C-alpha positions as a printed NumPy array, in Angstrom:
array([[ 34.566,  13.205,  54.854],
       [ 32.67 ,  14.386,  51.87 ],
       [ 32.341,  18.367,  51.95 ],
       [ 29.474,  20.272,  50.742],
       [ 31.65 ,  21.692,  47.668],
       [ 32.434,  17.922,  46.756],
       [ 28.591,  16.736,  47.034],
       [ 27.295,  19.534,  45.15 ],
       [ 29.86 ,  18.588,  42.542],
       [ 28.79 ,  15.019,  42.576],
       [ 25.384,  15.88 ,  42.162],
       [ 25.745,  18.252,  39.127],
       [ 27.945,  15.789,  37.683],
       [ 25.099,  13.099,  37.88 ],
       [ 22.585,  15.529,  36.918],
       [ 24.636,  16.335,  33.728],
       [ 24.701,  12.287,  33.068],
       [ 21.11 ,  12.016,  33.583],
       [ 20.114,  14.787,  31.08 ],
       [ 22.23 ,  13.341,  28.62 ],
       [ 21.134,   9.662,  28.866],
       [ 17.378,  10.408,  29.69 ],
       [ 16.801,  13.402,  27.276],
       [ 17.817,  11.692,  24.147],
       [ 15.087,  10.349,  22.248],
       [ 15.576,   6.472,  21.252],
       [ 16.461,   6.447,  17.15 ],
       [ 14.261,   4.15 ,  15.357],
       [ 16.471,   1.339,  13.631],
       [ 13.168,  -0.601,  11.828],
       [  9.495,   0.044,  11.502],
       [  7.332,  -2.744,  10.191],
       [  3.556,  -2.118,   9.167],
       [  0.631,  -4.21 ,   7.745],
       [ -2.783,  -3.49 ,   6.924],
       [ -5.728,  -3.829,   4.505],
       [ -5.294,  -2.063,   0.955],
       [ -8.57 ,  -0.808,  -0.622],
       [ -8.356,   0.245,  -4.337],
       [-10.565,   1.172,  -7.007],
       [-10.576,  -0.212, -10.742],
       [-12.871,   2.355, -12.454],
       [ -9.822,   3.969, -14.171],
       [ -9.255,   0.937, -16.005],
       [-12.929,   0.188, -16.955],
       [-13.34 ,  -1.228, -20.684],
       [-16.611,   0.479, -22.152],
       [-16.452,  -2.533, -24.981],
       [-17.976,  -5.112, -22.837],
       [-20.956,  -3.115, -21.876],
       [-21.31 ,  -2.412, -25.835],
       [-20.833,  -6.276, -26.537],
       [-23.027,  -7.652, -23.579],
       [-25.48 ,  -4.428, -22.513],
       [-23.984,  -4.325, -19.021],
       [-20.862,  -2.91 , -17.137],
       [-17.881,  -5.168, -16.28 ],
       [-14.875,  -4.133, -14.822],
       [-15.685,  -1.445, -12.168],
       [-15.015,  -3.896,  -9.294],
       [-13.222,  -2.618,  -6.121],
       [-10.029,  -4.58 ,  -5.01 ],
       [ -8.952,  -5.705,  -1.461],
       [ -5.79 ,  -7.146,  -0.318],
       [ -2.857,  -6.515,   2.289],
       [  0.341,  -4.313,   2.182],
       [  3.528,  -5.097,   4.191],
       [  6.08 ,  -2.791,   4.119],
       [  9.808,  -2.359,   6.075],
       [ 10.7  ,   1.442,   6.777],
       [ 14.549,   1.779,   7.836],
       [ 15.749,   5.325,   8.299],
       [ 18.508,   7.043,   6.116],
       [ 21.165,   9.304,   7.537],
       [ 18.847,  12.355,   6.944],
       [ 16.264,  13.146,   9.435],
       [ 13.122,  13.664,   7.204],
       [ 13.777,  10.824,   4.885],
       [ 13.504,   6.968,   5.044],
       [ 14.054,   4.026,   3.   ],
       [ 11.039,   1.338,   2.306],
       [ 10.532,  -1.906,   0.84 ],
       [  7.554,  -4.176,   0.783],
       [  5.106,  -6.214,  -1.079],
       [  1.193,  -5.868,  -1.973],
       [ -1.289,  -8.257,  -3.039],
       [ -5.141,  -7.7  ,  -3.509],
       [ -7.893,  -8.997,  -5.49 ],
       [-11.374,  -8.13 ,  -6.568],
       [-13.754,  -8.045,  -3.603],
       [-16.471,  -9.946,  -5.06 ],
       [-15.813, -11.962,  -8.008],
       [-18.473, -11.057, -10.647],
       [-20.585, -13.854, -12.086],
       [-23.813, -13.176, -13.808],
       [-24.596, -16.903, -13.137],
       [-23.714, -19.743, -15.835],
       [-26.122, -21.745, -17.731],
       [-25.778, -23.659, -20.8  ],
       [-24.74 , -21.169, -23.775],
       [-25.32 , -18.185, -21.155],
       [-23.576, -16.469, -18.422],
       [-20.862, -13.85 , -17.554],
       [-17.773, -13.95 , -15.335],
       [-15.379, -11.353, -14.164],
       [-11.947, -11.711, -11.992],
       [ -9.09 ,  -9.509, -11.187],
       [ -5.993, -10.126,  -9.073],
       [ -2.093,  -9.573,  -8.526],
       [  0.273,  -7.435,  -6.519],
       [  4.002,  -6.887,  -6.451],
       [  7.2  ,  -5.86 ,  -4.384],
       [  8.535,  -2.532,  -4.553],
       [ 11.424,  -0.445,  -2.907],
       [ 11.807,   3.425,  -2.475],
       [ 11.926,   6.295,  -0.425],
       [  9.655,   8.16 ,   2.145],
       [  9.973,  11.465,   2.641],
       [  8.372,  12.747,   6.004],
       [  7.78 ,  15.657,   8.344],
       [  8.508,  13.707,  11.612],
       [  6.882,  14.765,  14.736],
       [  7.385,  12.723,  18.196],
       [  3.842,  11.224,  17.847],
       [  1.964,  12.643,  14.738],
       [  3.804,  13.563,  11.116],
       [  2.985,  13.675,   7.473],
       [  4.393,  11.13 ,   5.106],
       [  4.853,  10.253,   1.471],
       [  6.346,   7.478,  -0.862],
       [  7.837,   7.254,  -4.312],
       [  8.669,   3.725,  -5.03 ],
       [  9.367,   1.571,  -8.098],
       [  8.974,  -2.107,  -8.29 ],
       [  7.706,  -5.309, -10.172],
       [  3.934,  -5.883, -10.469],
       [  1.941,  -8.058, -11.667],
       [ -2.066,  -8.25 , -12.192],
       [ -4.539, -10.33 , -14.26 ],
       [ -7.938,  -9.463, -15.535],
       [-10.633, -11.946, -17.166],
       [-13.856, -10.854, -18.783],
       [-16.165, -13.511, -20.021],
       [-19.709, -13.241, -21.356],
       [-21.691, -15.478, -23.684],
       [-24.982, -15.135, -25.014],
       [-25.768, -17.827, -27.115],
       [-29.715, -17.244, -26.655],
       [-29.784, -13.436, -27.753],
       [-30.103, -12.072, -31.218],
       [-27.326, -11.506, -32.203],
       [-25.198, -13.96 , -30.149],
       [-22.385, -12.761, -28.074],
       [-19.158, -14.723, -27.523],
       [-16.668, -12.233, -25.631],
       [-13.628, -13.457, -23.752],
       [-10.894, -10.758, -22.791],
       [ -7.471, -11.502, -21.042],
       [ -5.59 ,  -8.583, -19.747],
       [ -2.237,  -8.842, -18.203],
       [  0.535,  -6.58 , -16.714],
       [  4.001,  -7.925, -15.547],
       [  7.182,  -5.443, -15.401],
       [  7.871,  -2.444, -13.936],
       [  5.399,  -0.017, -12.058],
       [  5.505,   2.352,  -9.409],
       [  3.821,   3.468,  -5.89 ],
       [  3.135,   6.683,  -4.559],
       [  1.145,   7.706,  -1.464],
       [  0.587,  10.552,   0.833],
       [ -0.574,   9.858,   4.555],
       [ -0.052,  10.812,   8.183],
       [  1.026,   8.702,  11.069],
       [  0.447,   8.528,  14.836],
       [  2.516,   6.637,  17.085],
       [  2.608,   6.32 ,  21.226],
       [  5.726,   4.149,  21.978],
       [  6.308,   1.098,  19.392],
       [  3.087,   1.034,  18.022],
       [  0.848,   3.384,  15.792],
       [ -1.227,   3.675,  12.452],
       [ -0.382,   5.213,   9.117],
       [ -3.784,   6.011,   6.792],
       [ -2.518,   6.893,   3.529],
       [ -3.994,   7.696,   0.074],
       [ -1.889,   5.924,  -3.05 ],
       [ -1.964,   4.948,  -6.533],
       [ -0.116,   1.78 ,  -8.055],
       [  0.813,   1.868, -11.701],
       [  1.564,  -1.802, -13.424],
       [  2.404,  -1.783, -17.135],
       [  4.279,  -4.334, -19.304],
       [  2.589,  -7.601, -20.771],
       [ -0.253,  -6.979, -23.173],
       [ -2.036,  -3.947, -20.933],
       [ -1.688,  -1.66 , -17.914],
       [ -3.556,  -0.741, -15.099],
       [ -3.795,   2.276, -12.711],
       [ -5.413,   1.743,  -9.371],
       [ -6.158,   4.485,  -6.383],
       [ -7.388,   3.924,  -2.949],
       [ -6.327,   3.74 ,   0.939],
       [ -4.364,   1.392,   3.134],
       [ -5.063,   1.373,   6.675],
       [ -1.716,  -0.279,   8.033],
       [ -0.789,  -0.656,  11.737],
       [  3.055,  -0.271,  12.454],
       [  5.849,  -1.562,  14.902],
       [  8.642,   0.191,  15.472],
       [ 12.178,  -1.298,  16.825],
       [ 14.758,   0.578,  18.616]])
């Protein structure tokens, strides 16, 4: 027969076990996020094309996609990240081609990166930042032909980067259960080749966490 003391001890034991099991927050093992990227290219504008052709070329916006994997480190407020990005000019610019007259502009590129992500973590909300290095390559093509103008214009320029680069960002997240969002302001630096590029803008990714 179970006495009142034994029953009380059993209830106390079960209560203690349940507190240990259910009060601990599940630790995230991996987070995957993907979303659109919107970058501005005006920091790379070449005024020479305006002087040569009488029109401003190279201020196009870029749109693309960024996919990233986040793995927690042994430190509570520091994660490891690795990802890839691809983007292109939002509208391939063309002034229309006819024989001996026209203009064209195209820009695209991307790369892979890895680094660290210091954070201020909360259960549902928090602040994020990223510092990463990687391999980035971008290509820019500018063509202007004005055979009918006086004086004639024949301008063709190819700029490309291919080598080490960097990515940096600051942002915030909201997460409920496995799903969340992590909008952030970021900059991409791409060097090497015969040119270098600096892009800045926004990424608006959705996140999925695995426990």
